[in-house]
C-alpha positions as CSV (number, residue, x, y, z in Angstrom):
1,M,182.3,15.3,114.9
2,T,184.1,18.5,113.9
3,L,183.4,21.8,115.7
4,I,183.4,24.7,113.3
5,T,183.7,28.3,114.4
6,R,183.6,31.6,112.5
7,R,187.2,32.3,113.4
8,S,188.3,29.3,111.4
9,I,187.9,31.0,108.1
10,L,188.4,34.7,108.9
11,I,191.7,36.2,108.0
12,A,192.9,38.8,110.6
13,G,195.3,41.6,109.8
14,T,195.3,44.6,107.6
15,A,192.6,45.6,105.2
16,T,194.7,44.7,102.3
17,A,195.6,41.2,103.4
18,G,195.3,39.1,100.3
19,A,193.6,41.9,98.3
20,V,194.7,43.0,94.8
21,L,193.8,46.3,93.3
22,I,192.8,46.0,89.6
23,P,192.9,49.4,87.8
24,T,190.1,50.0,85.4
25,T,191.2,53.6,84.6
26,A,194.2,55.7,85.6
27,A,192.1,57.0,88.5
28,T,192.1,53.7,90.3
29,A,195.4,54.5,91.8
30,G,193.5,56.6,94.3
31,T,192.1,53.6,96.1
32,R,193.1,53.9,99.8
33,S,193.6,51.3,102.5
34,S,194.9,51.9,105.9
35,G,194.9,49.6,108.9
36,R,191.4,48.2,109.0
37,T,189.7,50.6,106.7
38,L,189.2,50.5,102.9
39,T,188.0,53.2,100.5
40,V,187.2,52.5,96.9
41,G,186.6,55.6,94.8
42,S,184.4,56.2,91.8
43,G,185.6,54.4,88.6
44,E,187.7,52.0,90.6
45,T,187.3,48.2,90.9
46,Y,188.8,46.5,93.9
47,E,189.3,42.7,93.8
48,V,189.4,40.9,97.1
49,A,191.5,37.8,96.8
50,A,190.7,36.3,100.2
51,T,188.3,36.9,103.1
52,T,189.2,40.2,104.7
53,R,188.1,41.9,108.0
54,L,187.7,45.6,108.3
55,S,186.3,48.2,110.6
56,V,185.3,50.7,107.9
57,L,184.5,50.1,104.2
58,T,183.6,53.1,102.0
59,L,182.5,52.4,98.4
60,A,181.8,55.5,96.3
61,E,179.2,55.7,93.5
62,G,180.7,54.2,90.4
63,G,183.2,52.1,92.4
64,A,183.0,48.3,92.6
65,I,184.3,45.5,94.8
66,A,184.7,42.1,93.2
67,A,185.9,38.5,93.9
68,P,188.3,36.5,91.8
69,A,186.9,34.4,89.0
70,G,185.1,31.3,90.3
71,H,184.3,32.9,93.6
72,S,181.6,35.0,95.2
73,L,181.9,38.0,97.4
74,T,179.6,38.7,100.4
75,L,179.6,41.7,102.8
76,T,178.6,41.3,106.4
77,V,178.5,44.0,109.1
78,D,178.3,42.8,112.7
79,G,177.3,39.3,111.5
80,V,174.5,40.5,109.2
81,E,174.7,40.0,105.4
82,T,174.0,43.4,103.8
83,G,174.6,45.7,100.9
84,Q,174.1,43.3,98.0
85,L,171.7,44.4,95.2
86,L,170.7,42.8,91.9
87,T,172.3,44.6,89.0
88,A,169.2,44.4,86.9
89,T,165.5,43.3,86.9
90,G,165.4,39.8,85.6
91,G,169.2,39.4,86.1
92,T,171.1,37.1,88.3
93,A,174.2,38.9,89.5
94,T,174.5,41.1,92.6
95,L,176.9,43.8,93.6
96,I,177.7,45.6,96.8
97,R,175.9,49.0,96.7
98,P,177.8,52.2,97.4
99,G,178.0,53.5,100.9
100,T,180.0,53.5,104.1
101,Y,179.9,50.4,106.3
102,R,181.2,50.5,109.9
103,G,181.5,47.9,112.6
104,D,182.7,44.3,112.3
105,V,183.0,44.4,108.5
106,V,183.9,41.2,106.7
107,L,184.3,40.7,103.0
108,T,184.0,36.9,102.5
109,V,185.4,35.4,99.4
110,A,183.8,32.0,98.8
111,T,184.0,29.3,96.2
112,A,181.2,29.9,93.7
113,N,177.9,27.9,94.0
114,D,176.4,28.4,90.6
115,V,172.9,26.8,90.2
116,T,171.4,26.5,86.8
117,Y,167.6,26.6,86.4
118,E,166.3,26.2,82.9
119,T,167.9,29.1,80.9
120,L,169.6,30.9,83.7
121,T,172.5,30.4,86.1
122,F,172.2,31.9,89.6
123,P,175.4,32.7,91.6
124,F,174.3,31.5,95.0
125,R,175.7,32.9,98.2
126,Q,174.8,31.2,101.5
127,A,175.7,31.5,105.1
128,L,176.0,27.8,105.5
129,Y,176.7,25.3,102.7
130,V,176.5,21.6,103.5
131,D,177.2,18.6,101.3
132,G,178.0,14.9,101.9
133,G,181.1,15.8,103.7
134,G,179.5,18.2,106.1
135,V,179.9,22.0,106.2
136,D,181.9,23.2,103.2
137,R,183.8,26.2,104.7
138,D,184.9,27.3,101.2
139,R,181.4,27.8,100.0
140,S,179.9,29.1,103.3
141,V,179.8,32.7,104.5
142,L,180.4,31.8,108.1
143,A,180.7,35.5,109.0
144,A,176.9,35.5,108.7
145,V,176.4,32.6,111.1
146,T,176.3,33.9,114.7
147,G,175.8,32.2,118.1
148,G,175.1,28.5,118.8
149,R,177.1,25.5,117.8
150,L,178.0,24.3,114.4
151,T,179.3,20.9,113.4
152,D,179.4,18.8,110.2
153,T,176.1,17.1,111.1
154,L,174.2,19.6,113.2
155,A,173.7,23.3,113.7
156,R,172.1,24.2,117.1
157,S,170.7,27.7,118.0
158,I,172.5,29.5,115.3
159,S,171.3,32.9,113.9
160,I,171.4,34.1,110.3
161,A,170.3,37.5,109.2
162,S,170.3,39.3,105.9
163,T,169.3,42.7,104.7
164,G,170.8,42.3,101.2
165,Q,169.3,40.7,98.2
166,C,169.5,37.1,97.0
167,F,171.4,35.7,100.0
168,D,170.5,32.2,101.2
169,G,170.5,31.1,104.8
170,V,171.3,27.4,104.6
171,F,171.9,25.3,101.4
172,V,172.2,21.6,101.8
173,Q,173.4,19.7,98.7
174,D,173.3,15.9,98.8
175,G,174.0,15.9,102.5
176,T,172.4,14.8,105.8
177,Y,172.0,17.7,108.2
178,T,169.9,18.8,111.2
179,L,169.1,22.4,112.1
180,Q,168.0,22.7,115.7
181,R,166.4,25.9,116.8
182,P,167.8,28.2,114.1
183,A,166.7,31.8,113.9
184,I,166.8,33.0,110.2
185,S,165.6,36.4,109.3
186,L,165.9,37.7,105.7
187,T,164.8,41.1,104.6
188,G,165.2,42.2,100.9
189,N,164.2,40.7,97.6
190,G,165.1,37.3,96.3
191,R,165.1,36.5,92.7
192,C,163.8,32.9,91.8
193,D,162.0,30.6,94.0
194,F,162.1,27.8,91.4
195,A,165.9,27.7,92.0
196,G,165.8,28.8,95.7
197,Y,167.9,31.9,95.0
198,G,167.3,34.1,98.1
199,A,165.6,31.4,100.2
200,A,166.1,30.9,104.0
201,V,166.6,27.1,103.8
202,V,167.1,24.9,100.7
203,G,167.4,21.2,100.6
204,D,168.7,20.0,97.2
205,G,169.5,16.7,95.7
206,S,168.3,13.1,96.0
207,A,170.9,12.3,98.7
208,T,169.7,15.2,100.9
209,T,167.9,14.6,104.2
210,L,167.4,17.9,106.0
211,V,165.6,18.1,109.4
212,V,164.6,21.6,110.6
213,D,163.5,21.4,114.2
214,G,162.3,24.3,116.3
215,A,163.1,26.9,113.7
216,R,162.1,30.5,113.6
217,I,162.2,31.6,110.0
218,S,160.9,35.0,108.8
219,T,161.4,36.7,105.5
220,K,160.2,39.9,103.8
221,G,160.9,40.4,100.2
222,V,160.0,39.4,96.6
223,V,160.3,35.6,96.2
224,R,162.3,35.4,99.5
225,T,161.0,32.0,100.3
226,G,161.2,30.3,103.7
227,V,161.8,26.6,102.8
228,I,162.5,24.8,99.6
229,S,162.9,21.1,98.8
230,N,164.3,20.4,95.3
231,D,165.5,17.6,93.1
232,G,164.7,14.6,95.3
233,A,165.5,16.1,98.7
234,N,163.7,15.0,101.8
235,V,163.0,18.1,104.0
236,V,161.3,17.6,107.3
237,V,160.2,20.7,109.2
238,K,158.8,20.2,112.7
239,N,158.0,22.3,115.8
240,S,158.8,25.4,113.7
241,T,157.4,28.7,112.5
242,V,157.8,30.0,108.9
243,H,156.4,33.4,108.1
244,T,156.9,35.3,104.8
245,R,155.8,38.8,103.8
246,N,155.6,40.4,100.4
247,G,158.3,42.8,99.2
248,V,158.3,45.6,96.6
249,L,158.6,44.5,93.0
250,P,161.2,46.3,90.8
251,A,159.5,49.2,89.1
252,D,160.2,47.8,85.7
253,Y,159.2,44.2,86.5
254,Q,156.7,42.7,84.0
255,A,154.5,39.9,85.3
256,T,155.2,36.6,83.4
257,V,154.5,32.9,83.7
258,E,158.0,32.1,82.5
259,T,159.4,30.5,85.6
260,P,163.0,31.7,85.4
261,Y,161.7,35.2,85.5
262,M,158.5,34.9,87.6
263,E,158.6,37.0,90.7
264,S,154.8,37.3,91.4
265,V,151.9,35.0,91.4
266,P,150.0,34.8,88.1
267,W,146.9,36.8,88.8
268,M,144.8,34.4,86.7
269,L,144.6,32.2,89.7
270,G,142.6,34.9,91.4
271,L,145.5,35.8,93.7
272,D,148.1,38.5,94.3
273,G,151.4,38.6,96.1
274,N,155.1,38.1,95.4
275,V,156.4,35.6,97.9
276,R,155.3,32.1,99.0
277,A,156.4,30.6,102.3
278,T,157.6,27.3,100.8
279,N,158.1,25.5,97.5
280,L,158.5,21.8,96.6
281,I,160.0,21.3,93.2
282,G,162.0,18.8,91.0
283,R,161.6,15.1,90.8
284,N,160.7,12.9,93.8
285,S,161.2,15.7,96.3
286,K,159.5,15.5,99.7
287,A,158.5,18.2,102.2
288,T,156.8,17.5,105.5
289,Y,155.6,20.1,108.0
290,L,154.8,18.6,111.4
291,N,153.5,20.5,114.4
292,S,154.5,23.7,112.7
293,T,153.1,27.1,111.7
294,V,153.5,28.2,108.1
295,F,152.1,31.4,106.8
296,S,152.6,33.6,103.7
297,E,151.1,37.0,103.5
298,T,149.4,36.2,100.2
299,W,150.2,33.9,97.2
300,G,150.7,30.6,98.9
301,A,151.9,28.9,102.1
302,L,152.8,25.3,101.0
303,S,153.5,25.3,97.3
304,V,154.2,22.6,94.8
305,E,155.6,23.6,91.4
306,G,156.4,21.4,88.4
307,G,158.4,18.2,88.5
308,S,157.1,14.7,89.2
309,G,156.6,12.3,92.1
310,L,156.4,15.2,94.6
311,K,155.0,14.6,98.1
312,L,153.8,17.4,100.3
313,T,152.5,16.7,103.8
314,A,151.2,18.8,106.7
315,I,150.5,17.0,110.0
316,N,149.1,18.8,113.1
317,S,150.2,22.2,111.6
318,H,148.7,25.6,111.3
319,I,148.8,26.8,107.7
320,G,147.5,30.0,106.0
321,N,147.8,33.5,104.8
322,T,147.9,36.8,106.8
323,G,146.5,38.7,103.8
324,E,143.2,38.7,102.0
325,Y,144.2,36.4,99.2
326,G,146.2,33.2,99.1
327,Y,146.2,29.4,99.2
328,G,147.2,26.8,101.8
329,T,148.5,24.1,99.4
330,Y,149.0,23.7,95.7
331,A,148.9,20.5,93.7
332,I,150.2,20.2,90.2
333,G,151.4,17.4,88.0
334,D,151.2,14.1,89.8
335,A,151.9,15.6,93.2
336,T,150.5,13.9,96.3
337,V,149.3,16.4,98.9
338,R,148.2,15.2,102.4
339,V,146.8,17.3,105.2
340,L,146.2,15.5,108.5
341,G,145.0,17.1,111.7
342,S,145.8,20.6,110.6
343,R,144.1,24.0,110.7
344,F,144.0,26.2,107.6
345,D,143.2,29.9,107.8
346,V,143.5,30.9,104.1
347,G,142.5,33.9,102.1
348,S,141.2,32.2,98.9
349,Y,141.6,28.4,98.7
350,A,142.6,25.5,100.9
351,T,144.1,23.9,97.8
352,I,144.5,24.8,94.2
353,I,144.4,21.6,92.2
354,A,146.2,22.0,88.8
355,G,146.4,18.4,87.7
356,P,146.7,16.5,85.5
357,A,147.1,13.7,88.0
358,A,147.3,15.4,91.4
359,V,146.0,13.5,94.5
360,V,144.9,15.5,97.5
361,H,143.7,14.1,100.9
362,Y,142.5,16.0,103.9
363,G,141.8,13.9,107.0
364,D,142.6,13.2,110.7
365,S,146.1,12.7,112.2
366,T,145.3,9.2,113.5
367,R,148.1,7.1,115.0
368,E,147.9,4.7,112.1
369,A,148.0,7.4,109.5
370,V,151.0,9.2,111.0
371,A,152.9,5.9,111.5
372,A,152.3,5.1,107.8
373,L,153.6,8.5,106.7
374,D,156.6,8.2,109.1
375,T,157.6,5.0,107.2
376,E,156.8,6.2,103.7
377,L,158.3,9.6,104.0
378,E,161.3,8.6,106.2
379,L,160.4,11.2,108.8
380,G,162.6,9.6,111.5
381,L,160.1,10.3,114.3
382,T,161.2,8.9,117.7
383,R,158.7,6.8,119.7
384,A,158.4,9.7,122.1
385,E,157.6,12.2,119.3
386,S,155.0,9.9,117.8
387,A,153.3,9.3,121.2
388,A,153.2,13.1,121.9
389,L,151.3,13.9,118.7
390,P,147.6,14.3,119.5
391,V,145.0,13.0,117.2
392,R,143.3,15.9,115.6
393,H,140.7,16.7,112.9
394,T,141.4,19.1,110.0
395,V,139.6,22.4,109.9
396,V,139.7,24.8,107.0
397,N,138.6,28.4,107.2
398,S,138.7,30.1,103.8
399,G,137.8,33.7,103.0
400,H,136.7,32.7,99.5
401,F,136.4,29.1,98.1
402,G,137.3,25.8,99.6
403,Y,139.0,24.0,96.7
404,M,139.6,25.2,93.2
405,F,140.3,22.9,90.2
406,F,141.9,24.4,87.2
407,G,143.4,21.1,86.3
408,A,142.3,17.5,86.7
409,G,142.7,15.9,90.1
410,T,141.5,13.6,92.9
411,L,140.4,15.1,96.2
412,T,139.4,13.1,99.3
413,L,137.9,14.5,102.5
414,D,137.3,12.2,105.4
415,G,137.6,11.8,109.2
416,G,136.3,14.8,111.1
417,T,137.4,17.3,108.4
418,V,135.4,20.6,108.5
419,I,135.5,23.0,105.5
420,N,134.2,26.5,106.2
421,S,134.3,28.8,103.2
422,E,132.6,32.1,102.2
423,R,131.9,30.8,98.7
424,A,131.5,27.4,97.1
425,T,133.2,24.5,98.8
426,F,134.3,23.1,95.4
427,L,135.0,25.4,92.4
428,N,135.6,23.3,89.3
429,K,136.8,25.4,86.3
430,G,135.9,22.9,83.6
431,Q,138.1,20.0,84.8
432,Q,137.9,16.3,85.2
433,T,137.5,15.6,88.9
434,A,137.1,12.7,91.3
435,I,135.9,14.3,94.6
436,T,135.1,12.0,97.5
437,V,133.7,13.2,100.8
438,D,133.2,10.6,103.5
439,G,131.1,11.9,106.4
440,S,131.2,8.8,108.5
441,G,133.8,10.3,110.8
442,G,132.0,13.6,111.1
443,A,133.2,15.6,108.1
444,R,131.1,18.7,107.3
445,L,130.9,21.2,104.5
446,N,129.8,24.7,105.3
447,P,129.8,27.1,102.4
448,R,128.4,30.5,103.6
449,D,126.9,31.3,100.2
450,G,125.1,28.0,100.1
451,V,126.9,26.5,97.1
452,L,128.6,23.2,97.6
453,L,129.9,22.6,94.1
454,Q,130.1,25.1,91.2
455,M,131.2,24.2,87.7
456,I,132.1,26.9,85.3
457,E,134.2,27.3,82.2
458,L,137.9,28.1,82.8
459,D,138.0,31.8,83.2
460,D,141.8,32.0,83.2
461,P,142.6,34.1,80.1
462,G,146.2,32.7,80.1
463,P,149.4,34.5,79.3
464,V,149.9,36.5,76.1
465,N,152.9,36.3,73.8
466,V,154.5,39.8,73.8
467,G,157.6,40.1,71.8
468,G,158.4,36.4,72.4
469,R,157.7,36.5,76.1
470,M,154.7,35.0,77.8
471,M,153.3,37.9,79.8
472,N,150.3,38.1,82.2
473,V,148.4,40.7,80.3
474,G,145.4,38.6,79.2
475,V,141.8,39.7,79.7
476,Y,138.8,37.4,80.4
477,T,135.7,38.4,78.6
478,E,132.3,37.1,79.5
479,P,130.4,35.4,76.6
480,T,127.3,37.3,75.6
481,T,125.6,34.6,73.6
482,D,124.0,31.3,74.7
483,P,126.0,28.1,74.1
484,V,125.3,26.1,70.9
485,K,124.2,22.5,71.4
486,N,126.9,20.0,70.5
487,A,124.9,17.1,69.0
488,S,127.7,14.7,69.5
489,F,127.9,15.2,73.3
490,D,125.6,13.0,75.4
491,V,124.4,14.9,78.4
492,T,122.8,11.8,79.9
493,A,125.9,9.6,79.9
494,V,128.9,9.6,82.2
495,H,132.2,10.4,80.5
496,S,135.7,9.8,81.9
497,T,136.4,13.5,81.6
498,D,133.3,14.7,83.6
499,G,133.4,16.5,86.9
500,A,132.4,13.8,89.4
501,A,131.8,13.8,93.1
502,T,130.7,11.2,95.6
503,F,129.3,11.9,99.1
504,T,128.9,9.2,101.6
505,A,127.3,9.1,105.1
506,I,127.0,12.9,105.3
507,D,124.3,15.5,105.8
508,L,124.5,18.3,103.2
509,E,122.8,21.6,102.8
510,G,123.5,23.6,99.8
511,D,123.4,23.7,96.0
512,F,125.2,22.1,93.1
513,Y,125.4,24.0,89.8
514,N,126.8,23.0,86.4
515,G,127.4,26.2,84.5
516,M,129.6,24.7,81.7
517,R,129.0,25.9,78.2
518,S,131.1,23.2,76.4
519,G,130.6,19.4,76.9
520,K,131.2,18.4,80.5
521,N,128.7,16.8,82.8
522,M,128.4,17.1,86.5
523,V,128.1,13.6,88.0
524,L,126.9,13.3,91.6
525,T,126.6,10.2,93.6
526,F,125.1,10.0,97.1
527,E,125.4,7.0,99.4
528,G,123.7,7.0,102.7
529,A,123.6,10.8,102.5
530,T,121.0,13.5,102.8
531,L,120.9,16.7,100.8
532,K,118.8,19.8,101.1
533,G,119.2,22.1,98.2
534,V,119.1,22.6,94.4
535,I,121.0,20.4,91.8
536,S,120.8,21.9,88.4
537,A,122.3,22.9,85.1
538,T,122.6,26.7,85.1
539,K,123.7,29.8,83.3
540,A,126.6,31.1,85.2
541,V,127.6,34.7,84.8
542,H,130.5,36.6,86.3
543,R,129.7,39.8,88.2
544,V,131.6,41.9,85.7
545,P,131.9,41.6,81.9
546,S,135.7,41.5,81.8
547,I,138.4,40.6,84.2
548,D,142.1,41.7,84.1
549,A,144.9,42.0,86.6
550,S,143.3,45.0,88.3
551,T,140.1,42.9,89.0
552,F,141.7,39.5,89.6
553,Y,139.5,38.9,92.6
554,E,136.4,38.6,90.4
555,L,137.6,35.3,88.9
556,G,135.4,32.3,89.9
557,I,132.6,34.5,91.3
558,V,129.4,33.9,89.4
559,T,125.6,34.2,89.7
560,N,123.5,31.2,88.7
561,T,120.2,31.0,86.8
562,A,118.9,27.5,86.7
563,R,117.8,26.4,83.2
564,P,117.7,23.2,81.1
565,A,121.1,21.7,80.1
566,V,122.6,22.4,76.8
567,N,126.1,20.8,76.9
568,N,126.2,20.7,80.7
569,G,124.5,17.6,81.8
570,V,123.6,16.9,85.4
571,I,123.6,13.2,86.4
572,V,122.4,12.3,89.9
573,R,122.6,8.9,91.6
574,L,120.8,8.6,94.9
575,G,122.2,5.5,96.4
576,S,120.9,3.3,99.3
577,G,119.6,5.3,102.3
578,S,119.9,8.6,100.5
579,T,117.4,11.4,100.5
580,W,117.3,14.6,98.5
581,T,115.0,17.4,99.7
582,V,114.6,19.7,96.6
583,T,114.4,23.3,97.6
584,G,114.0,24.9,94.1
585,T,113.5,24.1,90.5
586,S,116.3,21.8,89.3
587,Y,117.2,20.8,85.8
588,L,118.9,17.3,85.4
589,T,119.7,15.0,82.5
590,S,119.7,11.7,84.5
591,L,118.4,10.6,87.9
592,T,118.8,7.2,89.4
593,L,117.0,6.2,92.6
594,A,118.0,3.2,94.8
595,A,115.1,1.2,96.1
596,D,115.3,2.9,99.5
597,A,116.2,6.4,98.2
598,A,113.8,9.3,98.2
599,V,113.3,12.7,96.6
600,R,111.2,15.0,98.7
601,A,110.1,18.6,99.1
602,P,110.4,20.8,102.2
603,R,107.6,20.4,104.7
604,G,104.3,21.7,103.4
605,R,105.3,21.6,99.8
606,T,105.4,19.1,96.9
607,V,107.9,18.1,94.3
608,T,107.0,17.0,90.8
609,L,109.1,15.5,88.0
610,A,108.7,16.1,84.3
611,V,110.7,14.1,81.7
612,D,111.0,15.8,78.3
613,G,108.0,17.8,79.3
614,T,105.8,14.9,80.4
615,P,104.9,14.4,84.1
616,A,106.4,11.3,85.7
617,A,106.1,9.7,89.1
618,L,109.2,9.7,91.3
619,T,109.5,6.0,92.0
620,P,112.2,4.4,94.2
621,G,114.4,2.0,92.1
622,A,113.7,3.9,88.9
623,T,116.1,5.6,86.5
624,Y,115.1,8.7,84.4
625,A,117.0,10.2,81.5
626,G,116.4,13.2,79.2
627,A,115.4,16.7,80.0
628,L,114.4,16.3,83.6
629,T,112.7,19.1,85.5
630,L,112.1,18.9,89.3
631,T,109.6,21.6,90.4
632,V,108.7,22.5,94.0
633,A,105.3,23.9,94.6
C-alpha cells in the first residue's frame, strides 16, 4: 500500500520553475517573476508548464494563466481551490479570475480529464483522481487535499475545500476506493450534474466500487452536487451527511430541459431550485445511502436521471429538503427505488414517479430485507454493521403531496410505513399506475386535506421550442369547456393503462377522485380494508386559470366537484372483509361487492344506490355497472 503525500507532486523553487511565457502581444514582455511571486499583466498570457508554488500571484484584468495542451490548471491558496470561473453561461471552460492571491499559492498542472456528455465535453479538475491503479497523481490536484492519510485504496480524514467553480472533490474512474471520514466543502457554481462537473464525489464506470463512510459533504452553488454514481458504478454512502444549498444562476441563464445545459429544476414538476444533493445516472449504476442524512435545499435529495437498470436505495436514513419545495427521491425509466426504515421530511413529494417502468418500494428495514439488499447491491456490510442496524419503520412528512406520478410506475407501501402529507397521498397526473398499500404491518395514510388519491390530467405544459432550443417557457391553461364523451372508451371496464390501486388490511379515511377528461379509469380494490369517505368521478379545477414559471406551486392543486363520469370511470371492488362507509354523493361506473363486503352510511344516515337512474338494492355478492350514484341522506 503506497502512502501519498502532497509533497510528492509539488515542485519547490522559484516562481518560474518549469514556466514558459507565451507572448500574445508585444506588451507581454512586461510579465514579472521574482523569487516566489508572479505578476501577469493585462494582455499577457502566461503558460505554466509544471506545478509551481508561489507566495504571491497577481493577475491583472485582461491577463491570463494557462496550462499546456492536454492539461488543466488549478489554483489553490492555503490548500483551498479558488479563483476559477466559467468563461460563459452554458460553456464548459474555466479560467482563473483576475486578482492578487497571497499565502501558500500553488498552480497545479494536471493531465486533462475530459468527460463527454452528449454534445459537450467538460474539462474536469479534481482534488483526487482514482482509477484501477489507485490514486493518479498526474490527474489529481493534491494541493487541494489536506490532512489525513492518503493511499492507493483509502483516504482517511482528508479535507477538500473549494471556492472556485466546477472543481470536483473526488473522482473515481473504474477503481475500488474507500473514503473514510472525509470533509468536503464546495462553494461556488458547478455546471452539469448529468456529467458530475463540479460535484463533491463522483463514482464513474462499471468497474467502480466507491465506499463513502463517515463523510461530511456540504456544497453551495448551482448544480454543485454532493454525490454522483454514473455509468455502472456502485457507490455506497454510510454514516454520512450530505447537504446542498442553492446558488445564484447566471444572469443570462435560460431555463431548459436540454440536459447538457440544464442548471435548474424544470418548474413544470411543481418545484424550484438549482442543486440536488445526489444523482444516479447511466446504465446499471447503483447508489445506496445507509444510516446517513441527505438534504437538498429544494429540487431533490436522491435523484435518478435517465439511463437504465438504475438502483437507488435508502436504509435507515434521514432524507429531505430544507426549503419549501423539493422531493425525496425520483424514479424514471426502469429505475428501482427502495426506501427502508427511513424518515423523509420533504417539501413537495416523497417520490416523483416518471416511468415508464419505474418500481418504488417504501417499507421497514427488517433484518431479512437488509440482508437481501446487502447481497444484491454488494454493500459489503460486516456482520457487526448488520447487527448494529435497528429495525425501523419508514415515515414520510411532506409539505405538499405524498407521491406524484407524471409517468407510469409501480409503487408499494408496506410494513409500518406512515405517510403524512398536507395534500393528496397519491397524485396521479393521467398515468398508468399499480399502487399497492399493505396495512397488515401497521401502514397508515394521513392526508391533511382528506384526499387519498387524486387523478387529474397532466398539467405539465412541457418545454417550448425557441430558436431550436427546448426552453421552459410553457404555460398551462385550464380548460373552460366540459369534456366530450369518447364513445369508444368503456368507463365500466378495466384497461391496462388505467390508474389502479389496491389497499389490503388497512383502515382508510379520505376521498378518491378521478378528475380525468380523456379516457382513463380509476380502478380501486379493497381487501380486508375499511374506508370512510367519497369515491367519485369529478370535475377537477385548478385554483388559477393559468400556470407558468412564476406560479409553479399551483400545479397539481385542484378543487373537486363530484359528478357523473364522462371519460373518467370509477371502478370499485370491495373484496372479502371490506367495508365502505360513504360520506357523500359518489359517482361510480362499476361496483363489485364480495359476499361479506358492505357499503354503509355514517351512523344515523342511510345510503342508497341508483343504477342508470333506477334505484337498486346494495346486495353483498352483487356487481353493478353503468352510471352508478351513491347518495347519503
